[in-house]
C-alpha positions in Angstrom: -208.6 -12.7 58.4 -210.1 -16.1 59.2 -207.0 -17.9 58.2 -204.8 -15.6 60.3 -207.0 -16.3 63.3 -206.9 -20.1 62.6 -203.1 -20.1 62.6 -203.0 -17.9 65.7 -205.2 -20.3 67.6 -203.3 -23.3 66.4 -200.0 -21.8 67.4 -201.4 -20.9 70.9 -202.5 -24.5 71.4 -199.1 -25.8 70.6 -197.4 -23.4 73.0 -200.0 -23.7 75.8 -200.5 -27.5 75.8 -197.6 -28.2 78.2 -199.2 -25.9 80.8 -202.3 -28.1 80.9 -200.4 -31.4 81.0 -200.9 -33.9 83.7 -198.5 -33.7 86.7 -197.3 -37.2 86.1 -195.4 -36.7 82.9 -192.8 -39.5 83.3 -193.2 -42.9 81.8 -193.0 -45.4 84.7 -189.9 -47.3 83.8 -186.4 -47.3 85.1 -183.7 -47.0 82.5 -180.1 -47.2 83.5 -178.5 -44.4 81.4 -174.8 -44.7 80.4 -173.6 -41.1 80.0 -170.2 -42.1 78.7 -169.5 -41.6 75.0 -169.5 -44.8 73.1 -167.0 -45.9 70.5 -169.7 -48.1 68.9 -173.0 -47.2 67.3 -174.4 -43.7 66.7 -177.6 -41.8 67.5 -179.7 -45.0 67.7 -177.3 -46.5 70.3 -177.4 -43.3 72.3 -181.2 -43.1 72.2 -181.5 -46.6 73.4 -179.9 -45.5 76.7 -182.7 -42.9 77.2 -185.8 -44.5 75.6 -187.4 -47.9 75.9 -190.4 -49.7 74.5 -189.9 -49.1 70.8 -192.3 -51.5 69.0 -192.0 -53.0 65.6 -195.2 -54.4 63.9 -196.4 -54.7 60.4 -198.3 -56.6 57.8 -197.7 -58.5 54.6 -200.1 -59.0 51.7 -199.7 -61.4 48.8 -202.2 -61.6 45.9 -203.1 -63.5 42.7 -205.5 -62.0 40.1 -207.3 -63.7 37.2 -208.9 -60.9 35.1 -211.6 -61.7 32.6 -209.4 -60.1 29.9 -205.8 -59.5 30.6 -202.7 -61.0 32.3 -202.8 -63.2 35.3 -200.4 -62.1 37.9 -199.0 -62.6 41.4 -198.3 -59.5 43.5 -196.4 -59.1 46.7 -198.6 -56.1 47.3 -197.4 -54.9 50.7 -194.7 -55.5 53.3 -195.3 -52.6 55.6 -193.6 -51.8 58.9 -195.1 -49.9 61.9 -192.7 -48.3 64.3 -194.2 -46.9 67.5 -193.1 -45.7 70.9 -194.5 -44.2 74.1 -191.9 -41.8 75.4 -193.8 -40.5 78.5 -197.4 -40.7 79.7 -198.2 -37.9 77.3 -195.9 -38.4 74.2 -196.6 -41.0 71.5 -194.8 -41.5 68.2 -195.7 -43.7 65.3 -194.7 -44.2 61.7 -195.4 -46.6 58.8 -192.8 -47.6 56.2 -194.3 -48.9 53.0 -192.7 -51.5 50.8 -195.1 -52.0 47.9 -195.2 -54.4 44.9 -192.0 -56.2 45.9 -190.1 -53.0 46.3 -191.2 -51.2 43.2 -192.7 -48.5 45.4 -191.1 -47.5 48.7 -192.6 -44.7 50.8 -193.2 -43.2 54.2 -197.0 -43.6 54.6 -197.2 -41.6 57.8 -195.0 -40.4 60.6 -196.3 -38.2 63.5 -196.0 -37.4 67.2 -199.0 -37.0 69.6 -199.0 -34.9 72.7 -201.9 -36.0 74.9 -203.3 -33.4 77.3 -206.3 -35.6 78.0 -208.4 -38.0 76.0 -210.5 -35.0 75.0 -207.5 -33.0 73.7 -204.6 -34.4 71.8 -202.2 -32.5 69.5 -200.9 -34.4 66.5 -198.0 -33.0 64.3 -196.2 -34.5 61.3 -197.5 -36.6 58.4 -200.8 -38.1 59.6 -203.7 -40.0 58.0 -206.5 -37.6 57.2 -209.7 -38.3 59.2 -211.8 -38.6 56.0 -214.1 -41.5 57.0 -213.5 -44.5 59.2 -211.9 -46.5 56.4 -209.0 -44.1 55.8 -208.1 -43.6 59.4 -208.8 -47.0 61.0 -209.6 -49.8 58.5 -207.6 -49.7 55.3 -204.8 -52.3 56.1 -205.6 -55.5 54.3 -205.5 -57.7 57.4 -208.5 -55.6 58.7 -210.5 -55.1 55.5 -213.0 -57.6 54.3 -212.4 -57.6 50.5 -209.4 -58.0 48.3 -209.7 -54.6 46.5 -210.9 -51.4 48.1 -214.1 -49.7 47.2 -213.6 -47.2 44.3 -214.8 -44.3 46.5 -212.0 -45.1 48.9 -209.5 -44.9 46.0 -210.5 -42.1 43.8 -212.6 -39.5 45.9 -211.5 -40.0 49.5 -208.3 -41.8 48.5 -207.2 -44.5 51.1 -203.9 -44.2 52.8 -204.4 -40.4 52.3 -201.9 -38.7 54.6 -200.9 -35.0 54.8 -198.2 -32.9 56.6 -199.5 -30.4 59.2 -201.0 -30.1 62.6 -204.2 -31.6 64.1 -206.2 -31.4 67.3 -208.4 -34.4 68.1 -210.1 -36.1 71.0 -212.8 -38.3 72.5 -215.3 -36.8 74.9 -216.3 -38.9 77.9 -220.0 -39.2 78.6 -222.1 -41.1 81.1 -224.4 -42.6 78.3 -223.7 -45.1 75.6 -222.7 -42.4 73.1 -219.1 -41.3 72.9 -218.5 -38.3 70.6 -215.1 -37.7 68.9 -213.7 -34.9 66.8 -210.7 -33.7 64.8 -209.6 -30.4 63.2 -206.5 -29.9 61.1 -204.5 -27.6 58.8 -202.2 -29.2 56.3 -200.2 -28.5 53.1 -203.0 -30.1 51.1 -203.5 -31.9 47.8 -201.6 -30.5 44.9 -201.6 -31.0 41.1 -202.9 -30.1 37.7 -206.4 -28.6 37.0 -209.0 -31.4 36.8 -206.6 -34.2 37.7 -207.7 -37.3 39.5 -207.9 -36.8 43.2 -205.8 -39.9 44.0 -202.9 -38.5 42.0 -202.9 -35.2 44.0 -201.6 -36.9 47.1 -198.0 -36.7 48.2 -197.5 -32.9 48.7 -195.2 -33.3 51.6 -193.6 -29.9 51.4 -194.9 -26.7 49.8 -192.1 -25.0 48.0 -191.5 -22.7 45.0 -194.3 -23.1 42.5 -196.4 -25.2 44.9 -199.7 -24.6 46.5 -199.2 -21.8 49.0 -202.7 -21.9 50.5 -203.1 -24.4 53.3 -206.0 -26.8 53.4 -208.3 -27.2 56.4 -210.7 -29.8 57.5 -212.0 -32.0 60.3 -214.4 -34.7 61.3 -217.1 -35.3 63.9 -218.7 -38.6 65.0 -220.1 -40.7 67.7 -219.5 -44.3 68.9 -222.8 -45.9 70.0 -221.6 -48.6 72.5 -218.8 -50.8 71.2 -220.4 -51.8 67.9 -221.7 -48.8 66.0 -219.9 -45.7 64.6 -221.4 -42.7 62.8 -219.2 -39.9 61.5 -219.0 -37.0 59.0 -215.9 -35.3 57.6 -215.0 -32.2 55.5 -211.8 -31.0 53.7 -211.2 -27.9 51.6 -208.2 -26.2 50.0 -206.6 -24.9 46.9 -205.0 -27.6 44.9 -203.3 -26.2 41.8 -199.8 -24.6 41.7 -201.2 -21.3 40.7 -203.2 -21.2 44.0 -206.5 -20.5 42.1 -208.6 -23.7 42.0 -210.3 -25.1 45.0 -211.1 -28.7 45.9 -213.7 -29.7 48.6 -214.3 -33.3 49.8 -217.0 -34.3 52.2 -218.5 -37.6 53.4 -220.4 -39.8 55.8 -219.6 -43.1 57.3 -221.6 -45.9 59.0 -220.0 -48.9 60.7 -221.6 -51.7 62.6 -219.1 -54.4 63.6 -220.2 -57.2 66.0 -218.6 -60.5 66.7 -220.6 -62.4 64.1 -221.7 -59.8 61.5 -220.7 -56.5 60.1 -222.2 -53.7 58.0 -219.9 -51.1 56.6 -220.9 -48.1 54.4 -219.3 -44.8 53.2 -220.4 -42.0 50.9 -218.0 -39.3 49.7 -218.4 -36.5 47.2 -216.0 -33.9 45.8 -216.5 -30.4 44.3 -213.4 -29.8 42.2 -212.9 -26.6 40.3 -211.1 -27.0 36.9 -210.2 -24.7 34.0 -212.5 -25.1 30.9 -209.3 -25.0 28.8 -206.1 -25.7 30.8 -204.1 -24.0 28.1 -206.2 -20.8 28.3 -207.1 -20.0 31.9 -209.0 -16.9 30.7 -211.6 -19.2 29.2 -213.1 -19.7 32.7 -213.6 -22.3 35.4 -216.0 -25.2 35.7 -217.1 -27.3 38.7 -216.6 -31.1 38.5 -219.0 -33.0 40.7 -217.7 -36.4 41.8 -219.3 -38.9 44.2 -219.4 -42.6 45.2 -220.4 -45.0 47.9 -220.4 -48.6 49.0 -222.3 -50.8 51.3 -220.9 -54.1 52.5 -222.1 -56.9 54.7 -220.4 -59.9 56.2 -221.5 -62.8 58.5 -219.4 -65.3 60.4 -221.1 -68.6 59.7 -218.3 -70.2 61.7 -215.5 -68.7 63.8 -213.2 -69.0 60.7 -215.5 -68.7 57.7 -217.0 -65.3 56.7 -219.0 -64.7 53.4 -218.9 -61.1 52.2 -221.2 -59.1 49.8 -220.4 -55.6 48.7 -222.0 -53.1 46.2 -220.0 -50.0 45.2 -220.3 -47.4 42.5 -218.5 -44.2 41.4 -219.5 -41.2 39.3 -216.7 -38.9 37.9 -217.9 -35.7 36.3 -215.6 -34.8 33.5 -214.7 -38.5 32.9 -218.1 -40.2 32.2 -216.4 -43.2 30.7 -215.0 -44.0 34.1 -218.5 -44.2 35.8 -219.0 -47.7 37.0 -220.7 -50.1 39.4 -219.5 -53.4 40.9 -220.8 -56.3 43.0 -218.2 -58.2 44.9 -218.8 -61.7 46.2 -216.3 -62.9 48.8 -215.4 -65.6 51.2 -212.8 -65.1 54.0 -211.1 -67.8 56.0 -209.6 -66.4 59.2 -206.3 -68.2 60.1 -205.9 -66.0 63.3 -207.0 -62.7 64.7 -204.8 -60.8 62.2 -204.4 -63.4 59.4 -206.9 -64.0 56.7 -207.2 -65.7 53.3 -209.7 -64.0 50.9 -211.4 -65.1 47.7 -213.3 -62.5 45.7 -215.2 -62.4 42.4 -216.0 -58.9 41.1 -218.8 -58.3 38.6 -218.2 -54.9 37.0 -220.6 -52.8 34.9 -219.2 -49.6 33.4 -220.1 -46.9 31.0 -216.9 -47.1 29.0 -215.9 -49.2 26.0 -214.3 -52.0 28.0 -216.9 -54.6 29.1 -214.4 -57.3 30.2 -213.6 -56.1 33.7 -214.8 -59.0 35.9 -212.0 -60.3 38.2 -211.2 -63.2 40.3 -208.8 -62.3 43.2 -207.1 -64.2 46.0 -205.3 -62.6 48.9 -203.3 -63.7 51.9 -202.9 -60.9 54.5 -201.2 -61.2 57.8 -200.6 -58.6 60.5 -197.7 -59.3 62.8 
């Protein structure tokens, strides 16, 4: 009954939103439209007669790694393109095309449309980044991040670049004080895969179909900006994740971000309760709960407008895979070439509970947003 009510409310909001739209619904630009059929071009050429201000941006990331034990390698990690447009005062569109590891992996990271009723009420539909912590929604591109590699918790519990297909409502609430609350709520297809599988590998369920997870996942976030420098937020996600629609996965977390001109402190904690079959080959043997969690805390200080030392501690605990429990200290130095261009040098000291003790790593990265 609760799910039927949720879908009914979500559907009503989609249908009713235009009724509450602002009167000025036209983007203030004059476009000379040629209504004659053209013998050149196709749909793109025709749209260009009706729509203006399509923006192309992106970022490139090149890396070099020297592991304590293993192969040294260069990696053209990302060449990603953002495409965005404002169609009217109320309609916004954005997508990101991902070209990873010199073309080995090519993907559509996200693609969505926003309908803005007001700052306090925006409807987002399509494939969007899940609001599961500040890092996933606002900070993961390498020209923004402070370290070469992401914290493990942002890879394996609340997996960064985590996007889902569905519908979301979100907004920022205006107040007269220094605190600005914000929120989101969504329903999506959800993570999908085998019993007990790693959470990162469950991403990519773009379309539920025959044999897929037929139960939609729900979640949301709530937070507050304190002035321009501090953000506090919490988030929650829950849904079935196996093709038989039996096992549930819940992920929740907390974020703290302080980012001033000269110094920054970033921290996130995320945990997961993941149901799994005791014996995947015999589902009648029962179900167990896997408890997973991790966190990081990171600080940086601009000793000069270009130089920024970084120190981060992160750890992860994976119930069901104790050999993968590990801790890491990352020592870093960043040299800022421009507002969106940075050279990073990191040395990672790793301590794990598995057999491999040779995990320390020296990494170099050039990242440029353009």
